[in-house]
C-alpha positions in Angstrom: 18.7 -79.5 -18.8 15.7 -78.5 -16.7 14.6 -82.1 -16.5 18.0 -83.1 -15.1 18.3 -80.4 -12.4 14.6 -80.4 -11.2 13.7 -82.6 -8.2 10.3 -82.9 -6.4 10.4 -80.4 -3.4 7.6 -79.4 -1.0 7.3 -75.8 0.3 8.3 -76.9 3.8 11.4 -78.8 2.6 12.4 -75.8 0.3 12.3 -73.4 3.2 14.2 -75.8 5.4 16.9 -76.3 2.7 17.1 -72.6 2.0 17.7 -71.8 5.6 20.5 -74.3 5.8 21.9 -73.0 2.6 22.9 -69.7 4.0 25.3 -71.3 6.3 26.5 -73.5 3.4 27.2 -70.5 1.2 29.3 -68.9 3.9 31.2 -72.1 4.3 31.6 -72.6 0.6 33.1 -69.1 0.2 35.6 -69.7 2.9 36.4 -73.2 1.6 36.9 -71.8 -1.9 39.2 -69.1 -0.7 41.3 -71.6 1.2 41.3 -74.0 -1.7 42.6 -71.3 -4.0 45.5 -70.6 -1.6 46.4 -74.3 -1.4 49.2 -75.9 -3.4 48.5 -77.1 -7.0 49.3 -80.6 -5.8 46.6 -80.5 -3.1 44.1 -79.1 -5.6 44.8 -81.8 -8.1 44.5 -84.5 -5.4 41.0 -83.4 -4.3 39.6 -82.5 -7.7 37.0 -84.5 -9.4 38.8 -86.9 -11.8 38.6 -85.6 -15.4 37.1 -87.9 -18.1 39.5 -86.2 -20.5 42.7 -86.9 -18.5 45.4 -88.5 -20.7 45.2 -92.3 -20.8 47.7 -95.0 -21.9 47.0 -96.5 -25.3 46.4 -100.3 -25.7 50.0 -100.6 -27.1 52.9 -98.3 -28.0 51.6 -95.9 -30.6 53.2 -94.3 -33.6 50.9 -91.3 -33.6 50.0 -89.2 -30.6 47.7 -86.8 -32.4 45.5 -86.7 -35.5 44.7 -84.0 -38.1 42.0 -84.7 -40.7 41.9 -82.5 -43.8 38.4 -83.0 -45.1 37.8 -82.4 -48.8 34.0 -82.2 -48.7 32.3 -83.3 -51.9 34.7 -85.9 -53.3 37.9 -85.1 -55.2 38.5 -86.9 -58.4 41.3 -89.5 -58.3 41.8 -89.1 -62.1 42.7 -85.4 -61.5 44.9 -85.8 -58.4 46.8 -89.0 -57.6 45.9 -91.8 -60.0 46.7 -91.3 -63.7 44.6 -93.3 -66.1 46.3 -93.5 -69.5 43.6 -95.9 -70.9 40.9 -93.5 -69.9 42.7 -90.7 -71.6 43.2 -92.8 -74.7 39.5 -93.8 -74.9 38.1 -90.3 -74.1 34.7 -89.7 -75.6 33.8 -93.3 -76.0 30.3 -94.4 -74.9 30.1 -95.9 -71.5 26.8 -96.7 -69.7 23.6 -95.3 -71.2 24.3 -91.8 -72.6 27.5 -91.4 -70.6 30.9 -91.0 -72.2 34.4 -91.6 -70.9 36.1 -88.4 -69.6 39.9 -87.9 -69.7 42.0 -86.2 -67.0 42.1 -82.5 -67.3 45.7 -82.0 -66.1 49.1 -83.3 -67.0 51.0 -85.8 -64.8 54.5 -86.1 -63.5 56.4 -88.4 -61.2 57.4 -86.5 -58.1 60.2 -86.6 -55.6 62.7 -89.4 -55.0 59.8 -91.8 -54.8 58.4 -91.1 -58.2 54.9 -90.8 -56.9 52.4 -89.7 -59.6 50.8 -86.3 -58.8 49.0 -84.2 -61.3 49.7 -80.6 -62.1 46.5 -79.7 -60.3 48.3 -80.0 -57.0 51.8 -78.5 -57.4 52.3 -77.9 -53.7 51.4 -81.4 -52.6 53.7 -82.6 -55.4 56.5 -81.0 -53.4 55.8 -83.3 -50.4 55.2 -86.5 -52.5 57.8 -88.4 -50.6 55.8 -87.9 -47.4 52.5 -89.2 -48.8 51.0 -92.6 -48.4 48.4 -92.6 -51.2 45.5 -95.0 -50.8 44.1 -95.6 -54.3 41.9 -98.6 -53.5 39.5 -96.8 -51.2 35.8 -97.7 -51.3 32.7 -97.1 -49.2 29.1 -98.2 -49.1 27.0 -95.3 -50.4 27.4 -92.4 -52.9 25.1 -89.7 -51.5 26.9 -86.9 -49.7 25.1 -86.9 -46.3 25.2 -90.7 -45.5 28.7 -91.0 -47.0 30.0 -88.1 -44.9 28.4 -89.7 -41.8 30.1 -93.0 -42.6 33.4 -91.3 -43.1 33.2 -89.6 -39.7 31.3 -92.2 -37.6 31.5 -95.5 -39.4 27.8 -95.7 -40.0 25.4 -94.1 -42.5 22.3 -95.6 -41.0 22.5 -94.8 -37.3 23.7 -92.0 -35.0 27.1 -93.1 -33.8 30.1 -91.4 -32.1 32.5 -89.7 -34.5 36.1 -90.8 -35.0 37.4 -87.8 -33.0 35.1 -88.7 -30.1 36.3 -92.3 -30.1 40.0 -91.1 -30.1 39.3 -88.8 -27.2 37.4 -91.5 -25.3 40.4 -93.8 -25.8 43.3 -91.5 -25.1 42.0 -88.3 -23.4 43.8 -85.1 -24.1 47.1 -83.5 -23.0 45.9 -79.9 -22.4 43.2 -79.3 -19.7 42.8 -75.7 -20.9 41.7 -76.6 -24.4 39.2 -78.9 -26.1 40.5 -82.3 -26.9 38.8 -82.5 -30.3 38.2 -79.4 -32.5 36.4 -79.2 -35.8 37.3 -76.1 -37.8 34.7 -74.8 -40.3 32.6 -77.9 -40.4 29.5 -78.1 -42.7 26.1 -77.3 -41.2 24.5 -79.8 -43.6 25.4 -83.3 -44.6 25.0 -84.6 -41.1 26.1 -81.3 -39.4 27.0 -81.8 -35.8 26.8 -85.6 -36.0 30.1 -85.5 -37.9 31.9 -84.4 -34.7 29.4 -85.6 -32.1 29.7 -88.1 -29.4 26.3 -89.9 -29.8 26.0 -92.3 -26.9 29.5 -91.7 -25.6 29.6 -89.3 -22.7 29.0 -85.7 -24.0 32.4 -84.6 -22.9 34.0 -86.4 -25.9 32.1 -84.5 -28.6 34.1 -82.1 -30.8 34.1 -78.3 -30.4 33.1 -76.5 -33.6 34.8 -73.2 -34.5 33.1 -71.3 -37.3 31.4 -73.3 -40.1 31.8 -74.1 -43.7 30.3 -70.7 -44.8 32.3 -68.7 -42.2 36.0 -68.0 -42.7 38.0 -69.2 -39.7 39.4 -65.6 -39.2 35.8 -64.5 -38.5 35.1 -67.3 -36.0 33.2 -65.9 -33.0 33.5 -67.9 -29.8 30.3 -67.0 -28.0 30.2 -66.7 -24.2 33.9 -67.1 -23.9 34.2 -64.1 -21.5 31.8 -62.4 -19.2 31.8 -58.7 -19.7 30.1 -58.1 -16.3 32.3 -60.1 -13.9 36.0 -60.2 -13.2 37.8 -63.5 -13.4 37.8 -63.9 -9.6 34.1 -63.3 -9.5 33.5 -65.8 -12.3 35.6 -68.4 -10.4 33.6 -67.9 -7.2 30.3 -68.1 -9.1 31.5 -71.3 -10.9 32.6 -72.9 -7.6 29.1 -72.6 -6.3 27.5 -74.0 -9.5 30.0 -76.8 -9.7 29.4 -77.8 -6.1 25.7 -78.2 -6.9 26.5 -80.0 -10.2 28.9 -82.4 -8.4 26.3 -83.2 -5.8 23.8 -83.9 -8.5 26.3 -86.0 -10.4 27.1 -88.1 -7.3 23.3 -88.7 -6.8 22.8 -89.7 -10.4 25.9 -91.6 -11.5 24.1 -93.1 -14.4 23.5 -89.7 -16.1 26.8 -88.9 -17.9 25.4 -85.6 -19.1 26.0 -84.0 -15.8 29.6 -84.9 -15.9 29.8 -83.4 -19.3 28.3 -80.2 -18.0 30.9 -80.1 -15.2 33.8 -80.7 -17.5 32.6 -78.2 -20.1 32.1 -75.5 -17.5 35.6 -75.9 -16.1 37.2 -76.1 -19.5 35.3 -73.1 -20.8 36.5 -71.1 -17.8 40.1 -72.0 -18.6 39.6 -71.5 -22.4 39.1 -67.7 -21.8 42.8 -67.2 -22.2 44.1 -70.4 -23.7 42.0 -70.6 -26.9 42.4 -67.0 -28.1 46.1 -67.4 -27.6 46.4 -70.6 -29.7 44.3 -69.0 -32.5 46.4 -65.8 -32.6 48.4 -66.1 -35.8 50.2 -62.8 -35.2 52.7 -64.8 -33.2 53.8 -66.5 -36.4 56.6 -65.2 -38.7 55.7 -63.7 -42.1 57.7 -66.6 -43.7 55.3 -69.1 -42.0 52.2 -67.2 -43.0 53.5 -67.1 -46.6 54.3 -70.8 -46.6 50.6 -71.5 -45.7 49.3 -69.1 -48.3 47.8 -66.8 -45.7 47.0 -63.3 -46.9 44.1 -61.0 -47.5 42.3 -61.8 -50.8 44.3 -65.0 -51.4 42.2 -68.1 -52.3 44.4 -70.2 -50.0 43.9 -67.8 -47.0 41.0 -69.6 -45.2 42.2 -73.2 -45.5 45.8 -72.1 -44.9 44.7 -70.5 -41.6 42.9 -73.7 -40.6 46.0 -75.8 -41.2 48.2 -73.4 -39.3 45.7 -73.3 -36.4 45.6 -77.1 -36.5 49.4 -77.2 -36.1 49.3 -74.7 -33.2 46.5 -76.7 -31.5 48.2 -80.1 -31.7 51.4 -78.4 -30.4 49.3 -77.1 -27.5 48.1 -80.7 -26.7 44.8 -80.9 -28.6 44.4 -84.6 -29.6 42.4 -84.3 -32.8 41.7 -81.4 -35.2 39.7 -81.5 -38.4 40.0 -78.8 -41.1 37.3 -78.6 -43.7 37.2 -77.3 -47.3 33.9 -76.4 -49.0 32.9 -78.2 -52.2 34.7 -80.7 -54.5 31.3 -81.8 -56.1 31.7 -80.9 -59.8 29.1 -82.8 -61.8 29.8 -80.0 -64.4 32.4 -77.4 -64.9 34.9 -79.8 -63.2 38.0 -78.0 -64.6 37.0 -74.7 -63.1 35.6 -76.2 -59.9 38.6 -78.5 -59.1 41.0 -75.7 -60.0 39.3 -73.4 -57.5 39.3 -76.1 -54.8 43.0 -76.9 -55.4 43.8 -73.2 -55.1 42.1 -73.2 -51.8 43.6 -76.3 -50.1 46.8 -77.3 -51.9 49.3 -74.9 -50.4 48.0 -75.2 -46.9 47.9 -79.0 -47.0 51.5 -79.2 -48.2 52.7 -76.4 -45.8 51.2 -78.4 -42.9 53.3 -81.4 -43.8 56.5 -79.3 -44.3 55.9 -77.4 -41.0 55.3 -80.6 -39.0 58.4 -82.1 -40.5 60.6 -79.0 -39.7 59.3 -79.0 -36.1 59.9 -82.7 -35.5 56.2 -83.4 -35.2 55.4 -85.3 -38.3 56.6 -88.7 -37.1 54.0 -88.7 -34.3 51.3 -86.7 -35.9 49.0 -88.5 -38.4 47.6 -86.4 -41.2 44.6 -87.7 -43.3 43.5 -86.0 -46.5 40.4 -86.9 -48.6 36.6 -86.8 -49.1 33.6 -89.0 -48.5 34.0 -90.7 -51.9 35.4 -90.1 -55.3 34.2 -89.4 -58.8 33.3 -91.5 -61.9 35.4 -91.8 -65.0 32.4 -90.9 -67.2 29.9 -88.2 -67.5 26.6 -87.3 -69.2 27.9 -83.8 -70.0 28.6 -83.3 -73.7 31.7 -81.2 -73.0 33.2 -84.0 -70.9 33.8 -81.5 -68.2 32.2 -83.2 -65.2 32.2 -86.3 -63.1 29.6 -87.8 -60.8 29.7 -89.6 -57.4 31.7 -92.8 -57.1 31.8 -94.8 -53.9 33.4 -97.9 -55.5 36.9 -96.6 -56.0 38.6 -93.4 -54.9 41.8 -92.0 -53.3 42.8 -90.6 -50.0 46.3 -90.1 -48.5 48.0 -90.4 -45.1 51.2 -88.7 -44.0 53.4 -89.1 -40.9 52.3 -90.9 -37.8 54.0 -94.2 -38.6 52.9 -94.5 -42.2 55.2 -95.2 -45.2 55.9 -92.1 -47.3 56.2 -91.9 -51.1 54.0 -94.9 -51.9 50.8 -95.6 -53.6 48.8 -98.5 -52.1 46.0 -100.1 -54.2 44.5 -99.1 -57.5 41.2 -98.9 -59.3 40.6 -100.7 -62.7 42.2 -99.2 -65.8 39.3 -96.7 -66.2 38.8 -95.9 -62.5 35.3 -97.4 -61.9 36.1 -99.5 -58.9 38.9 -100.5 -56.5 40.5 -103.8 -57.6 43.9 -103.9 -55.8 44.8 -103.1 -52.2 41.1 -102.4 -51.4 40.6 -100.3 -48.3 37.1 -99.9 -47.0 36.4 -97.0 -44.6 36.2 -99.5 -41.8 39.7 -100.5 -42.7 40.9 -96.9 -42.7 39.3 -96.3 -39.3 40.9 -99.5 -37.9 44.3 -98.4 -39.3 44.0 -94.8 -37.9 43.2 -96.2 -34.5 46.0 -98.7 -34.7 48.5 -95.9 -35.4 47.1 -94.0 -32.4 47.8 -97.1 -30.2 44.2 -98.3 -30.1 42.9 -101.8 -31.0 39.7 -101.1 -32.8 38.2 -104.4 -31.6 38.9 -103.4 -27.9 37.9 -99.7 -28.0 34.3 -100.4 -27.1 31.5 -98.7 -25.2 28.6 -100.6 -23.7 25.3 -99.0 -24.7 21.7 -100.4 -24.8 22.9 -103.9 -23.8 25.7 -104.3 -26.3 29.3 -103.3 -26.9 29.7 -100.7 -29.7 32.9 -99.7 -31.6 33.8 -97.4 -34.4 34.2 -100.2 -36.9 31.1 -102.2 -35.8 31.9 -105.8 -36.6 34.2 -104.9 -39.5 37.6 -103.5 -40.2 41.2 -104.6 -40.6 44.5 -102.8 -40.1 46.2 -102.2 -43.4 49.6 -103.5 -42.4 51.2 -102.7 -45.8 51.1 -99.0 -45.2 52.7 -99.1 -41.8 56.3 -97.9 -41.6 
């Protein structure tokens, strides 16, 4: 930041400017006092336009907000939403090299009025089967965690690109000027780290705000520098007015440097967040019945993710545009039964409760929920006990709910053993195009000019999956 704010200045000009500055400070104080006593309408009329102000979509949207439930590590489709009777029948047979086919480790049932297949691993999500649009033909380009996670979040595993949340915020703005427009709850600090919720070459104001991290329970999230213990709110406002006056002057003198605008926006939002953010994260305002529905309680395996889901609901109610919740580790190359069981105990109840809660509150129809990992898992293993699966980018499952999607359907499928998507194939670029479409954004028109060319989330790829739209 020093490079931005420093300008060449001789001793003579510094003394001259400082002398003039005393008068300016007196004027600024009087002007600020008068401004605070002015009407809200006048204040808005003279304020610097916000880059986060709500904007009209390209066309009428089905979804106004987005929640992504990120299952880091890659859940197994053969253990969750895609039964493979042929795989079970041929369990133990030799596959490639020293690998052998591995059966599902849980029983299957048709659920709800739709008859959607959901395994016993996910009893709570089974209860909301009629709301789920299961994408069983998902595929992506790479099967290593870090590049795959970056592609899931940004559309690219090779280059630093803006995240999905940053693109959504850039396209639509946000509806609450006191809160961030894009929040990532408990994101991983590895596997791409902050790039998964970053803005890259988009203006910095569109990057996500991280609360806690993958190793820190959301109830222990510490929001640093939210309040100043040495100054009253009035004193902070006066101090900020002075700083922002200088920042605004610098921004006007350097219109090509979007970082300055990002600083101005973040300072203002941080000031307002002092009261708004703690309030929206305060779950004591919820009923005990709601807390129980989300599986929130001391010592319960579902507590952390349940809290994330409930906070996500409270945030989108308050006008936050996009919230991501993150679970820890679905990466079971061995001990899959124990590992997937633990992960399901963590996320299943909260995921289902979010769907139920949004439906009860009349929010599901215009809130899009996405659930899934960066890839899936293989139908075979090198483990002698057949209790493990490796990475599979060629075929896996995610689901959508609400926000203009069809409920109670499974779209696409992998082959009879689960190696690769063969029907209803949906690449990550297609998923991104479809999510943007549901949010009222044309993925081919949501562009940003950088380094001499127009960039977009889907690069030169992507198609909207029309068959899953309600």
